[in-house]
PDB file of N, H, CA, C and O in Angstrom:
ATOM      1  N   MET A   1      -5.905 -25.785  -1.896  1.00  0.00           N
ATOM      2  CA  MET A   1      -4.880 -25.702  -2.916  1.00  0.00           C
ATOM      3  C   MET A   1      -5.056 -24.394  -3.678  1.00  0.00           C
ATOM      4  O   MET A   1      -6.158 -24.037  -4.096  1.00  0.00           O
ATOM      5  N   THR A   2      -3.960 -23.706  -3.843  1.00  0.00           N
ATOM      6  H   THR A   2      -3.066 -23.997  -3.504  1.00  0.00           H
ATOM      7  CA  THR A   2      -3.992 -22.399  -4.491  1.00  0.00           C
ATOM      8  C   THR A   2      -3.777 -22.546  -5.985  1.00  0.00           C
ATOM      9  O   THR A   2      -2.849 -23.220  -6.435  1.00  0.00           O
ATOM     10  N   GLN A   3      -4.647 -21.907  -6.741  1.00  0.00           N
ATOM     11  H   GLN A   3      -5.401 -21.361  -6.375  1.00  0.00           H
ATOM     12  CA  GLN A   3      -4.530 -21.947  -8.198  1.00  0.00           C
ATOM     13  C   GLN A   3      -4.633 -20.533  -8.746  1.00  0.00           C
ATOM     14  O   GLN A   3      -5.346 -19.688  -8.203  1.00  0.00           O
ATOM     15  N   VAL A   4      -3.902 -20.290  -9.842  1.00  0.00           N
ATOM     16  H   VAL A   4      -3.323 -20.977 -10.283  1.00  0.00           H
ATOM     17  CA  VAL A   4      -3.992 -19.022 -10.555  1.00  0.00           C
ATOM     18  C   VAL A   4      -4.089 -19.344 -12.031  1.00  0.00           C
ATOM     19  O   VAL A   4      -3.209 -19.992 -12.598  1.00  0.00           O
ATOM     20  N   ARG A   5      -5.149 -18.895 -12.638  1.00  0.00           N
ATOM     21  H   ARG A   5      -5.864 -18.369 -12.178  1.00  0.00           H
ATOM     22  CA  ARG A   5      -5.316 -19.120 -14.076  1.00  0.00           C
ATOM     23  C   ARG A   5      -4.732 -17.927 -14.828  1.00  0.00           C
ATOM     24  O   ARG A   5      -5.014 -16.772 -14.509  1.00  0.00           O
ATOM     25  N   VAL A   6      -3.924 -18.227 -15.816  1.00  0.00           N
ATOM     26  H   VAL A   6      -3.695 -19.165 -16.075  1.00  0.00           H
ATOM     27  CA  VAL A   6      -3.287 -17.185 -16.608  1.00  0.00           C
ATOM     28  C   VAL A   6      -4.260 -16.737 -17.684  1.00  0.00           C
ATOM     29  O   VAL A   6      -4.790 -17.546 -18.444  1.00  0.00           O
ATOM     30  N   GLY A   7      -4.484 -15.418 -17.731  1.00  0.00           N
ATOM     31  H   GLY A   7      -4.053 -14.761 -17.113  1.00  0.00           H
ATOM     32  CA  GLY A   7      -5.372 -14.862 -18.733  1.00  0.00           C
ATOM     33  C   GLY A   7      -4.740 -14.911 -20.118  1.00  0.00           C
ATOM     34  O   GLY A   7      -3.540 -15.150 -20.254  1.00  0.00           O
ATOM     35  N   GLN A   8      -5.535 -14.690 -21.117  1.00  0.00           N
ATOM     36  H   GLN A   8      -6.510 -14.496 -21.006  1.00  0.00           H
ATOM     37  CA  GLN A   8      -5.072 -14.809 -22.496  1.00  0.00           C
ATOM     38  C   GLN A   8      -3.976 -13.793 -22.825  1.00  0.00           C
ATOM     39  O   GLN A   8      -2.997 -14.133 -23.490  1.00  0.00           O
ATOM     40  N   ASP A   9      -4.132 -12.564 -22.370  1.00  0.00           N
ATOM     41  H   ASP A   9      -4.927 -12.288 -21.829  1.00  0.00           H
ATOM     42  CA  ASP A   9      -3.145 -11.520 -22.663  1.00  0.00           C
ATOM     43  C   ASP A   9      -2.265 -11.212 -21.461  1.00  0.00           C
ATOM     44  O   ASP A   9      -1.600 -10.176 -21.435  1.00  0.00           O
ATOM     45  N   GLU A  10      -2.251 -12.082 -20.475  1.00  0.00           N
ATOM     46  H   GLU A  10      -2.791 -12.923 -20.496  1.00  0.00           H
ATOM     47  CA  GLU A  10      -1.494 -11.836 -19.255  1.00  0.00           C
ATOM     48  C   GLU A  10      -0.096 -12.436 -19.354  1.00  0.00           C
ATOM     49  O   GLU A  10       0.084 -13.527 -19.895  1.00  0.00           O
ATOM     50  N   SER A  11       0.881 -11.721 -18.833  1.00  0.00           N
ATOM     51  H   SER A  11       0.735 -10.835 -18.394  1.00  0.00           H
ATOM     52  CA  SER A  11       2.246 -12.242 -18.863  1.00  0.00           C
ATOM     53  C   SER A  11       2.450 -13.243 -17.723  1.00  0.00           C
ATOM     54  O   SER A  11       1.712 -13.246 -16.737  1.00  0.00           O
ATOM     55  N   ILE A  12       3.443 -14.070 -17.879  1.00  0.00           N
ATOM     56  H   ILE A  12       4.042 -14.068 -18.680  1.00  0.00           H
ATOM     57  CA  ILE A  12       3.756 -15.069 -16.857  1.00  0.00           C
ATOM     58  C   ILE A  12       4.206 -14.379 -15.564  1.00  0.00           C
ATOM     59  O   ILE A  12       3.897 -14.847 -14.468  1.00  0.00           O
ATOM     60  N   GLU A  13       4.934 -13.267 -15.695  1.00  0.00           N
ATOM     61  H   GLU A  13       5.185 -12.887 -16.585  1.00  0.00           H
ATOM     62  CA  GLU A  13       5.426 -12.552 -14.521  1.00  0.00           C
ATOM     63  C   GLU A  13       4.284 -12.040 -13.652  1.00  0.00           C
ATOM     64  O   GLU A  13       4.339 -12.147 -12.426  1.00  0.00           O
ATOM     65  N   SER A  14       3.258 -11.489 -14.276  1.00  0.00           N
ATOM     66  H   SER A  14       3.213 -11.402 -15.271  1.00  0.00           H
ATOM     67  CA  SER A  14       2.135 -10.983 -13.478  1.00  0.00           C
ATOM     68  C   SER A  14       1.342 -12.129 -12.858  1.00  0.00           C
ATOM     69  O   SER A  14       0.847 -12.005 -11.738  1.00  0.00           O
ATOM     70  N   ALA A  15       1.219 -13.237 -13.573  1.00  0.00           N
ATOM     71  H   ALA A  15       1.621 -13.338 -14.483  1.00  0.00           H
ATOM     72  CA  ALA A  15       0.535 -14.403 -13.005  1.00  0.00           C
ATOM     73  C   ALA A  15       1.329 -14.967 -11.830  1.00  0.00           C
ATOM     74  O   ALA A  15       0.742 -15.398 -10.837  1.00  0.00           O
ATOM     75  N   LEU A  16       2.651 -14.967 -11.935  1.00  0.00           N
ATOM     76  H   LEU A  16       3.127 -14.617 -12.741  1.00  0.00           H
ATOM     77  CA  LEU A  16       3.499 -15.443 -10.842  1.00  0.00           C
ATOM     78  C   LEU A  16       3.376 -14.525  -9.634  1.00  0.00           C
ATOM     79  O   LEU A  16       3.343 -14.997  -8.498  1.00  0.00           O
ATOM     80  N   ARG A  17       3.306 -13.205  -9.872  1.00  0.00           N
ATOM     81  H   ARG A  17       3.333 -12.822 -10.795  1.00  0.00           H
ATOM     82  CA  ARG A  17       3.108 -12.254  -8.779  1.00  0.00           C
ATOM     83  C   ARG A  17       1.777 -12.508  -8.080  1.00  0.00           C
ATOM     84  O   ARG A  17       1.711 -12.496  -6.851  1.00  0.00           O
ATOM     85  N   ARG A  18       0.713 -12.739  -8.857  1.00  0.00           N
ATOM     86  H   ARG A  18       0.767 -12.749  -9.855  1.00  0.00           H
ATOM     87  CA  ARG A  18      -0.601 -13.037  -8.266  1.00  0.00           C
ATOM     88  C   ARG A  18      -0.553 -14.327  -7.462  1.00  0.00           C
ATOM     89  O   ARG A  18      -1.144 -14.414  -6.386  1.00  0.00           O
ATOM     90  N   PHE A  19       0.155 -15.333  -7.985  1.00  0.00           N
ATOM     91  H   PHE A  19       0.635 -15.262  -8.859  1.00  0.00           H
ATOM     92  CA  PHE A  19       0.271 -16.616  -7.286  1.00  0.00           C
ATOM     93  C   PHE A  19       0.995 -16.429  -5.956  1.00  0.00           C
ATOM     94  O   PHE A  19       0.550 -16.949  -4.933  1.00  0.00           O
ATOM     95  N   LYS A  20       2.095 -15.702  -5.958  1.00  0.00           N
ATOM     96  H   LYS A  20       2.457 -15.280  -6.789  1.00  0.00           H
ATOM     97  CA  LYS A  20       2.840 -15.463  -4.724  1.00  0.00           C
ATOM     98  C   LYS A  20       1.980 -14.730  -3.696  1.00  0.00           C
ATOM     99  O   LYS A  20       2.030 -15.033  -2.504  1.00  0.00           O
ATOM    100  N   ARG A  21       1.193 -13.765  -4.167  1.00  0.00           N
ATOM    101  H   ARG A  21       1.153 -13.519  -5.136  1.00  0.00           H
ATOM    102  CA  ARG A  21       0.328 -13.009  -3.266  1.00  0.00           C
ATOM    103  C   ARG A  21      -0.734 -13.917  -2.640  1.00  0.00           C
ATOM    104  O   ARG A  21      -0.986 -13.833  -1.438  1.00  0.00           O
ATOM    105  N   THR A  22      -1.352 -14.778  -3.438  1.00  0.00           N
ATOM    106  H   THR A  22      -1.147 -14.847  -4.414  1.00  0.00           H
ATOM    107  CA  THR A  22      -2.389 -15.661  -2.893  1.00  0.00           C
ATOM    108  C   THR A  22      -1.798 -16.686  -1.935  1.00  0.00           C
ATOM    109  O   THR A  22      -2.428 -17.038  -0.938  1.00  0.00           O
ATOM    110  N   VAL A  23      -0.579 -17.172  -2.230  1.00  0.00           N
ATOM    111  H   VAL A  23      -0.067 -16.887  -3.040  1.00  0.00           H
ATOM    112  CA  VAL A  23       0.065 -18.128  -1.331  1.00  0.00           C
ATOM    113  C   VAL A  23       0.399 -17.459  -0.004  1.00  0.00           C
ATOM    114  O   VAL A  23       0.203 -18.057   1.054  1.00  0.00           O
ATOM    115  N   SER A  24       0.897 -16.236  -0.044  1.00  0.00           N
ATOM    116  H   SER A  24       1.056 -15.750  -0.904  1.00  0.00           H
ATOM    117  CA  SER A  24       1.241 -15.549   1.210  1.00  0.00           C
ATOM    118  C   SER A  24      -0.005 -15.224   2.020  1.00  0.00           C
ATOM    119  O   SER A  24       0.024 -15.302   3.248  1.00  0.00           O
ATOM    120  N   LYS A  25      -1.105 -14.858   1.353  1.00  0.00           N
ATOM    121  H   LYS A  25      -1.128 -14.794   0.355  1.00  0.00           H
ATOM    122  CA  LYS A  25      -2.343 -14.567   2.073  1.00  0.00           C
ATOM    123  C   LYS A  25      -2.944 -15.810   2.708  1.00  0.00           C
ATOM    124  O   LYS A  25      -3.525 -15.736   3.791  1.00  0.00           O
ATOM    125  N   SER A  26      -2.809 -16.951   2.043  1.00  0.00           N
ATOM    126  H   SER A  26      -2.337 -17.011   1.163  1.00  0.00           H
ATOM    127  CA  SER A  26      -3.409 -18.169   2.584  1.00  0.00           C
ATOM    128  C   SER A  26      -2.589 -18.767   3.713  1.00  0.00           C
ATOM    129  O   SER A  26      -3.100 -19.602   4.458  1.00  0.00           O
ATOM    130  N   GLY A  27      -1.320 -18.361   3.866  1.00  0.00           N
ATOM    131  H   GLY A  27      -0.904 -17.682   3.261  1.00  0.00           H
ATOM    132  CA  GLY A  27      -0.506 -18.844   4.975  1.00  0.00           C
ATOM    133  C   GLY A  27       0.126 -20.203   4.749  1.00  0.00           C
ATOM    134  O   GLY A  27       0.516 -20.863   5.712  1.00  0.00           O
ATOM    135  N   ILE A  28       0.236 -20.634   3.518  1.00  0.00           N
ATOM    136  H   ILE A  28      -0.081 -20.098   2.736  1.00  0.00           H
ATOM    137  CA  ILE A  28       0.792 -21.951   3.210  1.00  0.00           C
ATOM    138  C   ILE A  28       2.263 -22.017   3.585  1.00  0.00           C
ATOM    139  O   ILE A  28       2.703 -22.999   4.182  1.00  0.00           O
ATOM    140  N   LEU A  29       3.029 -20.988   3.246  1.00  0.00           N
ATOM    141  H   LEU A  29       2.671 -20.190   2.761  1.00  0.00           H
ATOM    142  CA  LEU A  29       4.461 -21.003   3.534  1.00  0.00           C
ATOM    143  C   LEU A  29       4.733 -20.954   5.029  1.00  0.00           C
ATOM    144  O   LEU A  29       5.631 -21.643   5.513  1.00  0.00           O
ATOM    145  N   ALA A  30       3.985 -20.162   5.762  1.00  0.00           N
ATOM    146  H   ALA A  30       3.255 -19.602   5.369  1.00  0.00           H
ATOM    147  CA  ALA A  30       4.164 -20.090   7.212  1.00  0.00           C
ATOM    148  C   ALA A  30       3.872 -21.437   7.852  1.00  0.00           C
ATOM    149  O   ALA A  30       4.575 -21.860   8.769  1.00  0.00           O
ATOM    150  N   ASP A  31       2.849 -22.101   7.373  1.00  0.00           N
ATOM    151  H   ASP A  31       2.278 -21.757   6.628  1.00  0.00           H
ATOM    152  CA  ASP A  31       2.501 -23.422   7.887  1.00  0.00           C
ATOM    153  C   ASP A  31       3.590 -24.439   7.557  1.00  0.00           C
ATOM    154  O   ASP A  31       3.930 -25.275   8.394  1.00  0.00           O
ATOM    155  N   ALA A  32       4.132 -24.374   6.360  1.00  0.00           N
ATOM    156  H   ALA A  32       3.856 -23.695   5.680  1.00  0.00           H
ATOM    157  CA  ALA A  32       5.200 -25.307   5.974  1.00  0.00           C
ATOM    158  C   ALA A  32       6.454 -25.067   6.798  1.00  0.00           C
ATOM    159  O   ALA A  32       7.123 -26.019   7.202  1.00  0.00           O
ATOM    160  N   LYS A  33       6.780 -23.807   7.052  1.00  0.00           N
ATOM    161  H   LYS A  33       6.238 -23.033   6.725  1.00  0.00           H
ATOM    162  CA  LYS A  33       7.946 -23.508   7.884  1.00  0.00           C
ATOM    163  C   LYS A  33       7.751 -24.008   9.306  1.00  0.00           C
ATOM    164  O   LYS A  33       8.695 -24.490   9.931  1.00  0.00           O
ATOM    165  N   ARG A  34       6.535 -23.894   9.817  1.00  0.00           N
ATOM    166  H   ARG A  34       5.769 -23.502   9.309  1.00  0.00           H
ATOM    167  CA  ARG A  34       6.262 -24.344  11.185  1.00  0.00           C
ATOM    168  C   ARG A  34       6.352 -25.858  11.299  1.00  0.00           C
ATOM    169  O   ARG A  34       6.748 -26.374  12.345  1.00  0.00           O
ATOM    170  N   HIS A  35       5.993 -26.577  10.247  1.00  0.00           N
ATOM    171  H   HIS A  35       5.672 -26.158   9.397  1.00  0.00           H
ATOM    172  CA  HIS A  35       6.025 -28.036  10.278  1.00  0.00           C
ATOM    173  C   HIS A  35       7.324 -28.616   9.729  1.00  0.00           C
ATOM    174  O   HIS A  35       7.419 -29.824   9.510  1.00  0.00           O
ATOM    175  N   ARG A  36       8.323 -27.768   9.507  1.00  0.00           N
ATOM    176  H   ARG A  36       8.246 -26.787   9.685  1.00  0.00           H
ATOM    177  CA  ARG A  36       9.583 -28.223   8.929  1.00  0.00           C
ATOM    178  C   ARG A  36      10.316 -29.189   9.858  1.00  0.00           C
ATOM    179  O   ARG A  36      10.969 -30.119   9.386  1.00  0.00           O
ATOM    180  N   HIS A  37      10.218 -28.985  11.156  1.00  0.00           N
ATOM    181  H   HIS A  37       9.688 -28.229  11.540  1.00  0.00           H
ATOM    182  CA  HIS A  37      10.861 -29.869  12.120  1.00  0.00           C
ATOM    183  C   HIS A  37       9.904 -30.104  13.278  1.00  0.00           C
ATOM    184  O   HIS A  37       8.920 -29.383  13.447  1.00  0.00           O
ATOM    185  N   PHE A  38      10.205 -31.123  14.072  1.00  0.00           N
ATOM    186  H   PHE A  38      11.004 -31.709  13.935  1.00  0.00           H
ATOM    187  CA  PHE A  38       9.348 -31.461  15.195  1.00  0.00           C
ATOM    188  C   PHE A  38       9.419 -30.366  16.252  1.00  0.00           C
ATOM    189  O   PHE A  38      10.497 -29.867  16.577  1.00  0.00           O
ATOM    190  N   GLU A  39       8.269 -30.006  16.778  1.00  0.00           N
ATOM    191  H   GLU A  39       7.394 -30.411  16.514  1.00  0.00           H
ATOM    192  CA  GLU A  39       8.186 -28.979  17.796  1.00  0.00           C
ATOM    193  C   GLU A  39       7.750 -29.640  19.102  1.00  0.00           C
ATOM    194  O   GLU A  39       6.693 -30.267  19.171  1.00  0.00           O
ATOM    195  N   THR A  40       8.578 -29.490  20.132  1.00  0.00           N
ATOM    196  H   THR A  40       9.436 -28.980  20.076  1.00  0.00           H
ATOM    197  CA  THR A  40       8.245 -30.097  21.423  1.00  0.00           C
ATOM    198  C   THR A  40       7.046 -29.359  22.027  1.00  0.00           C
ATOM    199  O   THR A  40       6.755 -28.229  21.637  1.00  0.00           O
ATOM    200  N   PRO A  41       6.361 -29.986  22.964  1.00  0.00           N
ATOM    201  CA  PRO A  41       5.218 -29.315  23.595  1.00  0.00           C
ATOM    202  C   PRO A  41       5.591 -27.998  24.267  1.00  0.00           C
ATOM    203  O   PRO A  41       4.792 -27.061  24.275  1.00  0.00           O
ATOM    204  N   ILE A  42       6.789 -27.915  24.829  1.00  0.00           N
ATOM    205  H   ILE A  42       7.438 -28.675  24.822  1.00  0.00           H
ATOM    206  CA  ILE A  42       7.220 -26.669  25.472  1.00  0.00           C
ATOM    207  C   ILE A  42       7.412 -25.577  24.429  1.00  0.00           C
ATOM    208  O   ILE A  42       7.018 -24.432  24.652  1.00  0.00           O
ATOM    209  N   GLU A  43       8.016 -25.919  23.288  1.00  0.00           N
ATOM    210  H   GLU A  43       8.337 -26.849  23.107  1.00  0.00           H
ATOM    211  CA  GLU A  43       8.197 -24.937  22.221  1.00  0.00           C
ATOM    212  C   GLU A  43       6.853 -24.468  21.675  1.00  0.00           C
ATOM    213  O   GLU A  43       6.670 -23.288  21.376  1.00  0.00           O
ATOM    214  N   LYS A  44       5.918 -25.400  21.549  1.00  0.00           N
ATOM    215  H   LYS A  44       6.067 -26.359  21.791  1.00  0.00           H
ATOM    216  CA  LYS A  44       4.586 -25.053  21.049  1.00  0.00           C
ATOM    217  C   LYS A  44       3.879 -24.102  22.017  1.00  0.00           C
ATOM    218  O   LYS A  44       3.242 -23.134  21.598  1.00  0.00           O
ATOM    219  N   LYS A  45       3.999 -24.389  23.312  1.00  0.00           N
ATOM    220  H   LYS A  45       4.516 -25.175  23.652  1.00  0.00           H
ATOM    221  CA  LYS A  45       3.382 -23.547  24.325  1.00  0.00           C
ATOM    222  C   LYS A  45       4.008 -22.150  24.315  1.00  0.00           C
ATOM    223  O   LYS A  45       3.302 -21.151  24.442  1.00  0.00           O
ATOM    224  N   ARG A  46       5.330 -22.083  24.165  1.00  0.00           N
ATOM    225  H   ARG A  46       5.904 -22.895  24.061  1.00  0.00           H
ATOM    226  CA  ARG A  46       6.034 -20.804  24.123  1.00  0.00           C
ATOM    227  C   ARG A  46       5.615 -19.992  22.894  1.00  0.00           C
ATOM    228  O   ARG A  46       5.394 -18.785  22.991  1.00  0.00           O
ATOM    229  N   ARG A  47       5.506 -20.661  21.730  1.00  0.00           N
ATOM    230  H   ARG A  47       5.686 -21.641  21.651  1.00  0.00           H
ATOM    231  CA  ARG A  47       5.104 -19.978  20.503  1.00  0.00           C
ATOM    232  C   ARG A  47       3.688 -19.420  20.630  1.00  0.00           C
ATOM    233  O   ARG A  47       3.420 -18.299  20.199  1.00  0.00           O
ATOM    234  N   LYS A  48       2.784 -20.199  21.220  1.00  0.00           N
ATOM    235  H   LYS A  48       3.002 -21.110  21.570  1.00  0.00           H
ATOM    236  CA  LYS A  48       1.411 -19.736  21.383  1.00  0.00           C
ATOM    237  C   LYS A  48       1.319 -18.580  22.370  1.00  0.00           C
ATOM    238  O   LYS A  48       0.517 -17.665  22.181  1.00  0.00           O
ATOM    239  N   ALA A  49       2.143 -18.613  23.433  1.00  0.00           N
ATOM    240  H   ALA A  49       2.794 -19.356  23.587  1.00  0.00           H
ATOM    241  CA  ALA A  49       2.141 -17.526  24.412  1.00  0.00           C
ATOM    242  C   ALA A  49       2.631 -16.232  23.774  1.00  0.00           C
ATOM    243  O   ALA A  49       2.079 -15.162  24.029  1.00  0.00           O
ATOM    244  N   ILE A  50       3.668 -16.329  22.944  1.00  0.00           N
ATOM    245  H   ILE A  50       4.117 -17.198  22.737  1.00  0.00           H
ATOM    246  CA  ILE A  50       4.173 -15.139  22.255  1.00  0.00           C
ATOM    247  C   ILE A  50       3.120 -14.583  21.312  1.00  0.00           C
ATOM    248  O   ILE A  50       2.942 -13.368  21.226  1.00  0.00           O
ATOM    249  N   ALA A  51       2.420 -15.462  20.605  1.00  0.00           N
ATOM    250  H   ALA A  51       2.564 -16.449  20.675  1.00  0.00           H
ATOM    251  CA  ALA A  51       1.367 -15.020  19.687  1.00  0.00           C
ATOM    252  C   ALA A  51       0.238 -14.330  20.446  1.00  0.00           C
ATOM    253  O   ALA A  51      -0.304 -13.330  19.976  1.00  0.00           O
ATOM    254  N   MET A  52      -0.118 -14.855  21.612  1.00  0.00           N
ATOM    255  H   MET A  52       0.322 -15.668  21.994  1.00  0.00           H
ATOM    256  CA  MET A  52      -1.177 -14.234  22.410  1.00  0.00           C
ATOM    257  C   MET A  52      -0.745 -12.869  22.926  1.00  0.00           C
ATOM    258  O   MET A  52      -1.551 -11.940  22.971  1.00  0.00           O
ATOM    259  N   ARG A  53       0.526 -12.740  23.316  1.00  0.00           N
ATOM    260  H   ARG A  53       1.181 -13.495  23.279  1.00  0.00           H
ATOM    261  CA  ARG A  53       1.033 -11.437  23.760  1.00  0.00           C
ATOM    262  C   ARG A  53       0.950 -10.407  22.645  1.00  0.00           C
ATOM    263  O   ARG A  53       0.542  -9.268  22.869  1.00  0.00           O
ATOM    264  N   LYS A  54       1.340 -10.816  21.440  1.00  0.00           N
ATOM    265  H   LYS A  54       1.672 -11.742  21.259  1.00  0.00           H
ATOM    266  CA  LYS A  54       1.261  -9.910  20.295  1.00  0.00           C
ATOM    267  C   LYS A  54      -0.182  -9.522  20.017  1.00  0.00           C
ATOM    268  O   LYS A  54      -0.479  -8.359  19.742  1.00  0.00           O
ATOM    269  N   LEU A  55      -1.075 -10.499  20.090  1.00  0.00           N
ATOM    270  H   LEU A  55      -0.834 -11.443  20.313  1.00  0.00           H
ATOM    271  CA  LEU A  55      -2.484 -10.243  19.836  1.00  0.00           C
ATOM    272  C   LEU A  55      -3.064  -9.279  20.861  1.00  0.00           C
ATOM    273  O   LEU A  55      -3.804  -8.363  20.502  1.00  0.00           O
ATOM    274  N   ARG A  56      -2.732  -9.481  22.146  1.00  0.00           N
ATOM    275  H   ARG A  56      -2.131 -10.226  22.437  1.00  0.00           H
ATOM    276  CA  ARG A  56      -3.236  -8.602  23.189  1.00  0.00           C
ATOM    277  C   ARG A  56      -2.682  -7.193  23.069  1.00  0.00           C
ATOM    278  O   ARG A  56      -3.379  -6.221  23.362  1.00  0.00           O
ATOM    279  N   ARG A  57      -1.421  -7.077  22.636  1.00  0.00           N
ATOM    280  H   ARG A  57      -0.855  -7.867  22.398  1.00  0.00           H
ATOM    281  CA  ARG A  57      -0.816  -5.762  22.512  1.00  0.00           C
ATOM    282  C   ARG A  57      -1.524  -4.940  21.431  1.00  0.00           C
ATOM    283  O   ARG A  57      -1.750  -3.744  21.612  1.00  0.00           O
ATOM    284  N   TYR A  58      -1.872  -5.574  20.314  1.00  0.00           N
ATOM    285  H   TYR A  58      -1.688  -6.546  20.167  1.00  0.00           H
ATOM    286  CA  TYR A  58      -2.550  -4.861  19.232  1.00  0.00           C
ATOM    287  C   TYR A  58      -4.043  -4.708  19.517  1.00  0.00           C
ATOM    288  O   TYR A  58      -4.696  -3.835  18.944  1.00  0.00           O
ATOM    289  N   ASP A  59      -4.575  -5.531  20.379  1.00  0.00           N
ATOM    290  H   ASP A  59      -4.045  -6.240  20.844  1.00  0.00           H
ATOM    291  CA  ASP A  59      -5.994  -5.494  20.688  1.00  0.00           C
ATOM    292  C   ASP A  59      -6.335  -4.297  21.577  1.00  0.00           C
ATOM    293  O   ASP A  59      -7.444  -3.769  21.498  1.00  0.00           O
ATOM    294  N   LYS A  60      -5.402  -3.867  22.416  1.00  0.00           N
ATOM    295  H   LYS A  60      -4.501  -4.296  22.480  1.00  0.00           H
ATOM    296  CA  LYS A  60      -5.666  -2.774  23.359  1.00  0.00           C
ATOM    297  C   LYS A  60      -5.748  -1.419  22.672  1.00  0.00           C
ATOM    298  O   LYS A  60      -6.422  -0.518  23.171  1.00  0.00           O
ATOM    299  N   ARG A  61      -5.088  -1.262  21.561  1.00  0.00           N
ATOM    300  H   ARG A  61      -4.540  -1.994  21.156  1.00  0.00           H
ATOM    301  CA  ARG A  61      -5.019   0.051  20.902  1.00  0.00           C
ATOM    302  C   ARG A  61      -6.275   0.403  20.205  1.00  0.00           C
ATOM    303  O   ARG A  61      -6.369   1.474  19.606  1.00  0.00           O
TER     304      ARG A  61
END
């Protein structure tokens, strides 16, 4: 669970920016989007294959 404590002299806007940054780094939104609907085994296999292709492409450089 992501938490951001607001400092005494900190504005709400900067605390909200920090919260958004920590949520994006932790991958919570990506995980929620992935679990938004049921994914068939074929779709899951296709998604993983695409991810591996991307990983291999950046790994060679």
